[in-house]
C-alpha positions as CSV (number, residue, x, y, z in Angstrom):
1,M,91.9,61.3,98.4
2,S,93.9,62.7,101.4
3,S,92.1,61.6,104.6
4,P,89.2,59.2,104.1
5,L,87.2,58.3,107.2
6,L,87.6,54.6,106.9
7,T,90.0,52.3,105.1
8,V,88.8,48.8,104.2
9,A,91.9,46.6,103.8
10,V,91.3,43.4,101.8
11,P,94.0,40.8,102.1
12,A,93.6,38.6,99.0
13,Y,95.3,35.4,98.0
14,N,93.9,33.3,95.2
15,C,90.4,34.6,95.8
16,A,89.3,35.5,92.3
17,E,86.2,33.5,92.8
18,F,85.0,35.6,95.7
19,L,86.7,39.0,95.5
20,G,84.1,40.5,93.2
21,R,81.4,39.9,95.7
22,A,83.4,41.6,98.4
23,L,84.2,44.6,96.3
24,A,80.7,45.0,94.8
25,A,79.3,45.6,98.3
26,L,81.9,48.4,98.9
27,C,81.9,50.3,95.6
28,P,78.4,51.8,95.7
29,S,78.9,52.9,99.3
30,D,80.0,56.3,100.7
31,A,82.9,58.2,99.3
32,R,84.3,58.4,102.8
33,V,85.6,54.9,102.3
34,E,88.8,53.9,100.6
35,V,89.6,50.3,99.7
36,V,93.2,48.9,99.8
37,I,93.4,45.4,98.2
38,V,96.6,43.6,99.1
39,N,97.3,41.0,96.4
40,D,99.5,38.6,98.4
41,G,101.3,36.8,95.6
42,S,98.2,35.3,94.1
43,S,98.7,32.8,91.2
44,D,95.1,33.1,89.9
45,A,93.2,36.1,88.5
46,T,93.0,37.9,91.8
47,G,95.6,40.5,90.8
48,L,94.0,41.2,87.5
49,L,90.5,41.5,89.0
50,A,91.8,43.8,91.7
51,A,93.4,46.0,89.1
52,S,90.3,46.2,87.0
53,Y,88.3,47.5,90.0
54,A,91.1,50.0,90.8
55,H,91.0,51.2,87.2
56,T,87.2,51.7,87.4
57,Y,87.3,53.5,90.7
58,P,90.7,55.2,90.8
59,D,89.8,57.6,93.6
60,R,88.4,54.9,95.7
61,I,90.4,51.7,95.3
62,R,94.1,51.0,95.4
63,V,95.9,47.7,94.8
64,V,99.2,46.7,96.5
65,H,100.9,43.7,94.8
66,Q,103.5,41.9,97.0
67,V,105.4,38.6,97.2
68,N,103.3,36.0,99.2
69,G,103.8,36.5,102.9
70,G,100.6,35.1,104.3
71,H,97.6,36.7,105.9
72,G,99.5,38.5,108.6
73,A,101.8,40.1,106.0
74,A,98.8,41.2,103.9
75,I,97.2,42.8,107.0
76,D,100.4,44.6,107.9
77,T,100.7,46.0,104.3
78,G,97.0,47.1,104.5
79,V,97.7,49.0,107.7
80,A,100.9,50.6,106.2
81,H,99.1,51.9,103.1
82,A,95.9,53.1,104.8
83,R,94.9,56.7,104.6
84,G,91.7,56.4,106.7
85,L,91.3,57.6,110.3
86,Y,89.9,54.1,111.0
87,L,90.6,50.7,109.5
88,K,88.5,47.5,108.9
89,V,90.0,44.3,107.6
90,L,87.8,42.4,105.2
91,D,89.0,39.0,104.0
92,A,88.5,38.6,100.3
93,D,86.0,35.7,100.6
94,D,83.8,37.6,103.0
95,W,81.7,40.7,102.5
96,L,80.2,43.7,104.4
97,S,76.6,44.8,104.4
98,S,76.3,48.1,102.5
99,A,73.5,49.3,104.6
100,A,75.3,48.6,107.9
101,L,78.5,50.2,106.5
102,A,76.6,53.4,105.8
103,R,75.5,53.5,109.4
104,V,79.1,52.8,110.6
105,L,80.3,55.7,108.6
106,D,77.7,58.1,110.0
107,V,78.7,57.1,113.6
108,L,82.5,57.5,112.9
109,E,81.9,60.9,111.5
110,R,79.8,61.9,114.5
111,V,82.2,60.6,117.1
112,E,85.1,62.3,115.4
113,E,83.5,65.5,116.3
114,T,84.0,64.7,120.0
115,G,87.5,63.3,119.9
116,G,86.9,59.9,118.3
117,V,87.4,56.4,119.7
118,D,90.0,53.8,119.8
119,A,87.7,51.0,118.5
120,L,84.2,50.6,117.2
121,F,82.5,47.2,117.6
122,T,79.7,45.8,115.5
123,D,77.8,42.5,115.3
124,F,78.7,40.0,112.6
125,V,77.1,37.0,110.8
126,H,78.4,33.5,110.2
127,D,77.2,32.6,106.7
128,R,77.6,28.9,106.7
129,V,77.6,26.6,103.7
130,G,74.5,24.4,103.9
131,K,73.3,25.9,107.1
132,A,71.3,29.0,108.3
133,P,73.2,32.1,108.9
134,R,74.1,32.6,112.6
135,P,74.5,36.2,114.0
136,T,76.9,37.0,116.8
137,R,75.7,40.0,118.9
138,F,77.3,42.0,121.7
139,D,74.2,43.8,123.0
140,T,74.6,42.1,126.4
141,V,78.3,43.1,126.7
142,F,78.5,46.7,125.4
143,P,76.2,49.7,125.8
144,A,74.8,50.7,122.4
145,D,75.1,54.0,120.5
146,R,77.4,55.9,122.8
147,V,81.0,56.3,123.6
148,F,82.0,54.2,126.7
149,G,84.9,52.8,128.7
150,W,85.7,49.3,130.0
151,E,83.9,50.1,133.3
152,D,80.6,50.3,131.4
153,T,81.0,46.7,129.9
154,Q,79.6,43.4,131.1
155,R,80.9,39.8,130.9
156,F,81.2,38.0,127.6
157,A,79.1,34.9,127.2
158,R,80.5,31.7,125.8
159,R,79.6,32.4,122.2
160,Q,80.7,36.0,122.3
161,Y,84.2,36.6,121.0
162,L,85.6,39.8,119.6
163,M,86.8,38.2,116.5
164,M,88.4,40.4,113.7
165,H,85.0,40.5,112.1
166,A,83.6,42.6,115.0
167,V,86.4,45.2,115.2
168,I,87.2,48.5,113.6
169,Y,90.3,50.1,115.1
170,R,91.7,53.6,114.8
171,T,94.5,53.5,112.3
172,T,97.0,55.4,114.5
173,L,96.4,52.9,117.3
174,L,97.3,50.0,115.0
175,R,100.5,51.7,114.0
176,E,101.5,52.5,117.6
177,V,101.3,48.9,118.7
178,D,103.5,47.8,115.6
179,L,101.5,44.7,114.8
180,D,104.3,42.9,112.9
181,L,102.1,39.8,112.5
182,P,103.8,36.5,111.8
183,R,104.5,35.7,108.2
184,H,103.3,32.5,106.5
185,T,101.1,31.7,109.5
186,F,97.3,31.2,109.6
187,Y,95.1,32.2,112.5
188,V,96.9,35.5,113.1
189,D,93.6,37.4,113.1
190,S,93.5,36.6,116.8
191,L,96.7,38.6,117.3
192,Y,95.2,41.4,115.1
193,V,92.5,41.7,117.7
194,L,94.4,41.1,120.9
195,R,97.5,43.3,120.5
196,P,95.7,46.6,119.8
197,L,92.9,45.7,122.3
198,A,95.3,46.1,125.2
199,R,95.5,49.8,124.3
200,V,91.8,50.4,123.8
201,R,90.1,52.7,126.3
202,R,87.4,54.7,124.3
203,M,84.9,52.5,122.5
204,Y,81.6,52.6,120.6
205,Y,79.2,49.7,119.9
206,L,76.8,49.9,116.9
207,P,74.4,46.9,117.0
208,V,74.3,46.2,113.3
209,P,75.4,43.0,111.4
210,L,78.3,44.6,109.4
211,Y,80.5,41.7,108.6
212,H,79.4,38.4,106.8
213,Y,81.9,35.6,107.6
214,F,81.7,33.0,104.9
215,I,82.5,29.6,106.5
216,G,82.2,25.9,105.7
217,R,83.7,25.4,102.3
218,A,86.2,22.6,101.8
219,G,89.9,23.5,102.4
220,Q,89.2,26.6,104.5
221,S,91.7,27.4,107.2
222,V,89.2,26.6,110.0
223,A,88.1,23.2,108.5
224,P,88.9,20.5,111.2
225,E,91.3,18.6,109.0
226,V,93.2,21.8,108.0
227,M,93.4,23.0,111.6
228,L,95.0,19.7,112.6
229,A,97.5,19.9,109.7
230,R,98.4,23.4,110.8
231,V,98.3,22.9,114.5
232,D,101.9,24.1,114.8
233,Q,100.7,27.4,113.5
234,Q,97.9,27.4,116.1
235,L,100.4,26.8,118.8
236,R,102.6,29.6,117.6
237,V,99.7,32.0,117.6
238,N,98.6,30.8,121.0
239,R,102.0,31.5,122.6
240,L,102.0,35.0,121.1
241,A,98.4,35.5,122.3
242,L,99.4,34.6,125.8
243,E,102.1,37.3,125.7
244,T,99.4,40.0,125.1
245,L,98.0,39.3,128.5
246,P,98.9,41.9,131.2
247,S,100.4,40.8,134.5
248,V,98.0,40.0,137.3
249,E,99.8,42.7,139.4
250,D,99.0,45.4,136.8
251,V,95.3,44.4,136.9
252,R,95.2,44.4,140.7
253,A,96.9,47.8,140.8
254,G,94.3,49.2,138.4
255,R,96.8,49.9,135.7
256,V,94.8,47.6,133.4
257,P,91.0,47.8,133.6
258,A,89.6,44.5,135.1
259,Q,87.0,44.2,132.4
260,L,89.6,44.6,129.7
261,Y,91.6,41.8,131.3
262,A,88.5,39.6,131.5
263,A,87.8,40.2,127.8
264,Q,91.4,39.3,126.8
265,L,91.4,36.2,129.1
266,H,88.0,35.1,127.6
267,Y,89.5,35.2,124.1
268,V,92.8,33.5,125.0
269,R,91.0,30.8,126.9
270,A,89.1,29.9,123.8
271,L,92.3,29.7,121.7
272,C,93.9,27.4,124.2
273,A,90.8,25.2,124.4
274,T,90.7,25.0,120.6
275,V,94.3,24.0,120.2
276,S,94.0,21.4,123.0
277,A,90.9,19.9,121.4
278,T,92.6,19.9,118.0
279,L,95.5,17.9,119.3
280,A,93.1,15.5,121.0
281,L,91.3,15.1,117.8
282,G,94.6,14.1,116.2
283,G,94.9,11.5,118.9
284,T,98.4,10.2,118.0
285,A,101.1,9.8,120.7
286,H,102.9,12.7,119.1
287,H,99.8,15.0,119.2
288,L,99.1,14.1,122.9
289,A,102.8,14.7,123.8
290,V,102.7,18.1,122.1
291,R,99.5,19.0,124.0
292,R,101.2,18.0,127.3
293,A,104.2,20.0,126.5
294,F,102.1,23.1,125.6
295,W,100.4,23.1,129.0
296,R,103.7,22.5,130.9
297,E,105.0,25.6,129.1
298,V,102.1,27.7,130.1
299,K,102.3,26.5,133.7
300,R,106.0,27.4,133.7
301,D,105.8,30.8,132.2
302,R,102.3,32.0,133.4
303,P,101.4,29.9,136.5
304,R,98.5,32.1,137.5
305,I,97.1,32.1,134.0
306,H,97.6,28.4,133.8
307,G,95.5,27.7,136.9
308,H,92.7,29.9,135.6
309,L,92.7,28.3,132.2
310,R,92.8,24.7,133.4
311,R,90.0,25.4,135.9
312,S,87.7,26.8,133.3
313,L,85.1,24.4,131.9
314,V,86.1,24.9,128.3
315,C,89.8,24.1,128.8
316,A,89.1,21.3,131.3
317,G,86.8,19.7,128.8
318,S,89.6,19.8,126.1
319,N,92.1,18.1,128.3
320,L,90.4,15.0,129.7
321,P,92.9,12.1,130.1
322,G,92.7,8.6,128.7
323,Y,90.9,7.1,125.7
324,A,87.4,7.8,127.1
325,G,88.5,11.3,127.9
326,R,89.7,11.9,124.3
327,R,86.3,10.6,123.0
328,V,84.6,13.2,125.2
329,T,87.0,15.8,124.1
330,R,86.4,15.1,120.4
331,A,82.7,15.6,120.9
332,A,83.4,18.8,122.9
333,Y,85.7,19.9,120.1
334,H,82.8,20.3,117.6
335,L,80.8,22.2,120.3
336,A,83.8,24.4,121.0
337,R,84.0,25.2,117.3
338,R,80.5,26.5,117.4
339,Y,81.3,28.6,120.5
340,V,84.5,30.1,119.0
341,G,82.9,30.6,115.6
342,F,84.7,28.0,113.4
343,S,81.6,26.3,112.3
């Protein structure tokens, strides 16, 4: 296979229980797709299962085995090995709708005839354990079924975030930005979205629920207790996410589209609110000191961004002072998780 239309990169670590479901939805689909499974040092049967699929579909599926480097390292490896014109990341415990994928392929084939796009966006679905599925749609933000630019977009609502699940990037764009995602760090999918997004100018939105995000199982990286234990990793990702924001001067001078800046800021604001609320949820003197230090750092390095973030409702609600304020923040934390998509 020389140049498939789409590469689906599947980072996989100890996901033997779920990997078959993810791959089964891909194998019957169009031959314009290739699948690159990155076995990130799994200690269970993930590698063997991936190899069996590659043996059954040798012209469609490849497996890359590597020493464990974390989610970011697996994504970087998937990008490096991709042959497709476009790339979609699919976590091994999630899955894609075969019917929606077929429509995506038709659209990508069609837009390539007129020069292609930097990114294609779709809707996605939260498949929550013990709860009804909850779709996230972008029909109020993007014009559907045509190529468009940032000037054609509208504001994102509170529950509308361009998470990794919504994005398909042009592979050359991903390589041009040199992702180099942090190793052994969770939550790097935010950087996977934000770093290339700064370079996106030509877009397409297809209003179909392509990605199914499986959430709510015990021990998942977005479980509240796990997020608190890994709050240092959240802070690291937040600092790197803040670095993706352009200067206010570039926005004012028109070098960066205002609507792009608004989309970036909307995403970063949610990340900052989440880490603030996570630290408030911890509630110890150490957690609260770390939270204060983080916001002092943002104020020192990005004073204009700091003012905007702290004035926003979602960030202000995650930084209320005192015991009573922390109680309100803890209640707001669970609401914020629904907005951002962690529950």
